[in-house]
C-alpha positions as CSV (number, residue, x, y, z in Angstrom):
1,X,35.2,10.6,-0.6
2,X,35.5,12.4,-3.6
3,X,33.5,10.4,-6.3
4,X,30.5,8.6,-6.9
5,X,30.9,5.0,-5.9
6,X,29.6,2.2,-8.1
7,X,28.6,-1.1,-6.2
8,X,27.2,-3.2,-9.1
9,X,27.4,-3.5,-12.9
10,X,24.4,-5.8,-13.6
11,X,21.6,-4.5,-15.6
12,X,18.5,-5.6,-17.3
13,X,17.1,-9.1,-16.3
14,X,18.5,-10.9,-12.9
15,X,20.9,-13.6,-14.0
16,X,19.4,-16.1,-11.6
17,X,15.7,-15.4,-12.4
18,X,15.4,-15.1,-16.3
19,X,12.2,-13.1,-16.3
20,X,12.1,-10.6,-13.3
21,X,13.0,-7.3,-14.3
22,X,15.5,-5.9,-12.3
23,X,14.9,-2.8,-10.3
24,X,18.5,-0.7,-10.3
25,X,18.7,1.4,-7.3
26,X,21.1,4.7,-6.5
27,X,21.7,5.1,-2.8
28,X,22.2,8.8,-1.8
29,X,22.5,9.1,1.9
30,X,25.3,11.1,4.1
31,X,25.6,8.1,6.4
32,X,27.9,5.2,5.1
33,X,26.3,2.8,7.8
34,X,22.7,3.7,6.5
35,X,23.9,3.0,2.8
36,X,25.7,-0.3,4.1
37,X,22.4,-1.3,5.8
38,X,20.3,-0.9,2.9
39,X,22.8,-3.0,0.6
40,X,22.7,-5.9,2.8
41,X,18.9,-5.8,2.7
42,X,18.6,-5.2,-1.1
43,X,21.1,-8.1,-1.5
44,X,18.6,-10.4,-0.1
45,X,16.1,-9.5,-2.9
46,X,16.7,-11.4,-6.5
47,X,14.9,-8.3,-8.2
48,X,16.8,-5.2,-6.7
49,X,20.4,-4.4,-7.5
50,X,22.3,-1.2,-5.9
51,X,24.0,0.3,-9.0
52,X,25.6,3.3,-7.4
53,X,25.8,5.3,-4.3
54,X,26.6,8.8,-3.1
55,X,27.0,10.8,-0.2
56,X,26.8,14.6,-1.1
57,X,24.6,16.4,-3.4
58,X,27.2,16.6,-6.5
59,X,28.2,12.9,-6.3
60,X,24.1,12.3,-6.3
61,X,24.0,14.6,-9.6
62,X,26.9,12.8,-11.1
63,X,25.4,9.5,-10.1
64,X,22.0,10.0,-11.8
65,X,23.8,10.8,-15.2
66,X,26.4,8.2,-14.9
67,X,24.3,5.0,-13.7
68,X,21.4,3.8,-15.3
69,X,19.0,3.4,-12.7
70,X,15.2,3.0,-12.2
71,X,14.8,4.4,-8.5
72,X,16.9,6.9,-6.5
73,X,16.8,6.7,-2.7
74,X,17.4,10.2,-1.7
75,X,18.1,11.5,1.9
76,X,16.5,15.0,2.1
77,X,19.4,15.9,4.2
78,X,21.5,15.8,1.0
79,X,20.5,19.2,0.3
80,X,19.7,22.4,2.1
81,X,16.6,22.7,-0.3
82,X,15.4,19.0,-1.0
83,X,12.2,20.3,-2.9
84,X,14.4,21.9,-5.3
85,X,17.0,19.2,-5.3
86,X,14.2,16.7,-6.4
87,X,13.1,19.0,-9.2
88,X,16.8,19.3,-10.3
89,X,17.3,15.8,-10.3
90,X,14.3,15.1,-12.4
91,X,15.5,17.4,-14.8
92,X,18.7,15.8,-15.2
93,X,17.1,12.2,-15.4
94,X,13.2,12.5,-16.3
95,X,13.1,8.7,-16.2
96,X,14.2,8.4,-12.9
97,X,11.8,7.6,-10.1
98,X,12.7,9.2,-6.5
99,X,12.1,7.9,-3.2
100,X,12.9,10.6,-0.5
101,X,13.9,9.6,2.8
102,X,13.2,12.3,5.6
103,X,14.0,12.4,9.2
104,X,10.6,12.5,10.5
105,X,7.2,13.0,9.0
106,X,6.5,16.6,8.1
107,X,3.4,17.8,6.4
108,X,4.7,20.9,4.4
109,X,7.7,19.0,3.1
110,X,5.6,15.9,2.0
111,X,3.5,18.2,0.3
112,X,6.0,20.0,-1.6
113,X,7.8,16.9,-2.6
114,X,4.8,15.2,-3.9
115,X,3.8,18.4,-5.8
116,X,7.4,18.4,-7.4
117,X,7.5,14.9,-8.7
118,X,8.7,12.8,-5.9
119,X,7.2,9.3,-6.1
120,X,7.7,8.0,-2.8
121,X,8.1,9.4,0.6
122,X,9.0,7.7,3.5
123,X,10.6,8.4,7.1
124,X,13.9,6.9,8.3
125,X,12.2,4.5,10.7
126,X,10.7,2.7,8.1
127,X,10.6,-1.2,8.2
128,X,12.8,-3.0,5.8
129,X,10.1,-5.2,4.3
130,X,8.1,-1.7,3.8
131,X,11.1,-0.2,2.2
132,X,11.3,-3.3,-0.4
133,X,7.6,-3.0,-1.1
134,X,7.9,0.6,-1.6
135,X,10.9,0.1,-4.1
136,X,8.7,-2.3,-6.2
137,X,5.7,-0.3,-6.2
138,X,7.5,2.9,-7.1
139,X,9.5,1.1,-10.0
140,X,6.3,-0.4,-11.2
141,X,4.9,3.3,-11.8
142,X,2.7,3.6,-8.4
143,X,3.2,6.3,-5.7
144,X,4.3,5.6,-2.3
145,X,3.2,7.3,0.8
146,X,2.8,6.3,4.3
147,X,-0.7,6.5,6.2
148,X,-0.2,10.1,7.7
149,X,1.2,11.4,4.6
150,X,-1.8,10.2,2.3
151,X,-4.1,12.1,4.8
152,X,-2.1,15.2,4.3
153,X,-2.1,15.0,0.5
154,X,-5.9,14.3,0.4
155,X,-6.6,17.3,2.8
156,X,-4.7,19.1,0.4
157,X,-6.6,18.3,-2.7
158,X,-9.7,19.0,-0.5
159,X,-8.3,22.4,-0.3
160,X,-7.2,22.6,-3.9
161,X,-3.5,23.4,-2.7
162,X,-1.7,20.8,-4.8
163,X,-3.0,21.1,-8.4
164,X,-5.5,23.0,-10.0
165,X,-9.1,21.2,-10.8
166,X,-9.6,20.7,-14.7
167,X,-6.4,19.4,-15.3
168,X,-8.5,16.5,-16.9
169,X,-11.6,16.6,-18.4
170,X,-14.6,15.5,-16.0
171,X,-15.8,11.9,-16.8
172,X,-19.6,10.8,-15.8
173,X,-19.4,7.7,-13.4
174,X,-22.5,5.6,-13.1
175,X,-24.5,5.6,-9.8
176,X,-22.8,2.2,-8.9
177,X,-19.3,3.2,-9.7
178,X,-19.9,6.7,-7.8
179,X,-21.0,4.6,-4.7
180,X,-17.8,2.5,-4.9
181,X,-15.5,5.3,-5.6
182,X,-17.0,7.0,-2.5
183,X,-16.1,4.2,-0.4
184,X,-12.6,4.0,-1.6
185,X,-12.1,7.9,-1.0
186,X,-13.2,6.9,2.6
187,X,-10.4,4.3,2.8
188,X,-12.1,1.3,2.6
189,X,-10.9,-2.1,1.5
190,X,-12.7,-4.0,-1.4
191,X,-14.3,-6.5,1.0
192,X,-16.0,-3.8,3.2
193,X,-17.2,-1.9,-0.1
194,X,-18.6,-5.3,-1.3
195,X,-20.6,-5.7,1.8
196,X,-21.8,-2.2,1.9
197,X,-22.8,-2.1,-1.7
198,X,-24.4,-5.6,-1.7
199,X,-22.3,-7.4,-4.1
200,X,-18.7,-9.6,-4.3
201,X,-15.3,-8.3,-3.9
202,X,-14.8,-9.4,-7.5
203,X,-17.3,-7.2,-8.8
204,X,-15.8,-4.2,-6.9
205,X,-12.6,-5.3,-8.6
206,X,-14.2,-5.4,-11.9
207,X,-16.0,-1.7,-11.1
208,X,-12.7,-0.2,-10.0
209,X,-10.5,-1.2,-13.1
210,X,-13.5,0.3,-15.6
211,X,-13.4,3.4,-13.2
212,X,-9.3,3.5,-13.3
213,X,-9.7,3.3,-17.3
214,X,-12.4,5.9,-17.3
215,X,-10.5,8.4,-15.2
216,X,-6.8,7.8,-16.5
217,X,-5.7,6.7,-13.0
218,X,-3.5,3.8,-12.0
219,X,-4.5,2.8,-8.5
220,X,-6.5,3.8,-5.5
221,X,-4.5,6.7,-4.2
222,X,-4.5,8.3,-7.6
223,X,-8.2,7.5,-7.8
224,X,-9.0,9.1,-4.4
225,X,-6.7,12.2,-5.1
226,X,-8.5,12.7,-8.6
227,X,-12.0,12.3,-7.2
228,X,-11.5,14.6,-4.2
229,X,-10.0,17.3,-6.4
230,X,-12.4,17.3,-8.9
231,X,-15.5,16.9,-6.8
232,X,-16.6,13.5,-8.3
233,X,-18.0,12.3,-5.0
234,X,-19.3,15.6,-3.3
235,X,-22.6,15.2,-1.3
236,X,-22.3,11.4,-1.8
237,X,-22.4,9.4,1.3
238,X,-21.1,6.1,1.3
239,X,-23.7,3.3,2.0
240,X,-24.3,2.1,5.6
241,X,-23.2,-1.3,6.9
242,X,-26.4,-3.5,6.5
243,X,-28.0,-4.7,9.7
244,X,-28.8,-8.5,10.1
245,X,-32.7,-8.8,9.7
246,X,-34.1,-10.4,12.9
247,X,-36.1,-13.7,12.5
248,X,-39.8,-13.3,13.1
249,X,-43.0,-15.4,12.6
250,X,-42.5,-19.0,11.2
251,X,-39.1,-18.5,10.8
252,X,-38.3,-17.6,14.4
253,X,-40.5,-20.4,15.6
254,X,-38.7,-23.1,13.4
255,X,-35.3,-21.9,14.8
256,X,-36.6,-22.0,18.2
257,X,-38.1,-25.8,17.6
258,X,-34.7,-26.7,16.0
259,X,-32.8,-25.6,19.1
260,X,-35.0,-27.3,21.3
261,X,-34.4,-30.6,19.2
262,X,-31.0,-30.2,19.4
263,X,-30.7,-29.5,23.2
264,X,-32.9,-32.6,23.7
265,X,-30.6,-34.8,21.5
266,X,-27.7,-33.6,23.4
267,X,-29.3,-34.3,26.6
268,X,-30.1,-37.9,25.5
269,X,-26.6,-38.6,24.2
270,X,-25.1,-37.2,27.8
271,X,-27.5,-39.5,30.1
272,X,-26.5,-42.6,27.9
273,X,-22.7,-41.8,27.5
274,X,-20.2,-43.0,30.5
275,X,-19.2,-40.5,33.0
276,X,-16.4,-38.1,32.1
277,X,-13.9,-39.6,34.7
278,X,-14.4,-43.3,33.2
279,X,-14.1,-41.9,29.6
280,X,-10.8,-40.3,30.3
281,X,-9.2,-43.0,32.6
282,X,-7.6,-44.9,30.0
283,X,-5.5,-41.9,28.8
284,X,-2.3,-40.3,30.2
285,X,-2.6,-36.9,30.2
286,X,1.2,-36.5,28.9
287,X,1.0,-39.0,26.3
288,X,0.0,-39.0,22.6
289,X,-3.4,-39.7,23.1
290,X,-4.3,-36.6,25.3
291,X,-7.9,-35.4,24.4
292,X,-7.9,-31.8,23.0
């Protein structure tokens, strides 16, 4: 194929929705069957539209300048050096967000692509639902990395291998904010954080919003990377999971008395009730009145 192929010309707002912004996508992949599969997946989504496709690096470069797109899905095999290719594509179209599809998870390639500005990195075996979720997140300005890739990036930040510390001014966090952030850097969800710091999920969300504003980050991943890079939580250990307090004294006695009363009541009810056989004798086991 000698030229970039356009596969859709709808732009802006999806005509069937009226308010949902359309995510315009360019598919750049060496395999026609893979591109066709992605088009079928995206055709089921009201907010995603493929506007162009390419199967070579020159076609991809032409596509990003010819078509107005939000996201480029770029197969790493399209270029001998995919890292340099991403740099060049972003130079041509700075507003474009690039999701790089790799044949398999690769630590060094992931770090290099992330360093050069790739907005999402995923392996070719990704599930369709995750790919759609990835597109929406990236289009909204959030980074997308698979779990293993997040671990690699965090480890690289711990070793100062991705960006120099001091890129942003240090911001002082309150003790409560620091505790919550230390939990985030350990990969905890809001529910677990709330249990550990003795508050509610909503309060944790409120704290995180304040921290995002203070540090100028957009989401949990950026927050974790920033804090690890700038040593914000060095030496801070997340609070342990609280252990239940055993009942003692009068409380334990009251509970025991309550349990004994309940047992006696149940025993009395059992002795005065008809036998199990007579109770169930009038029911057909296969009929609508079968006891559960």
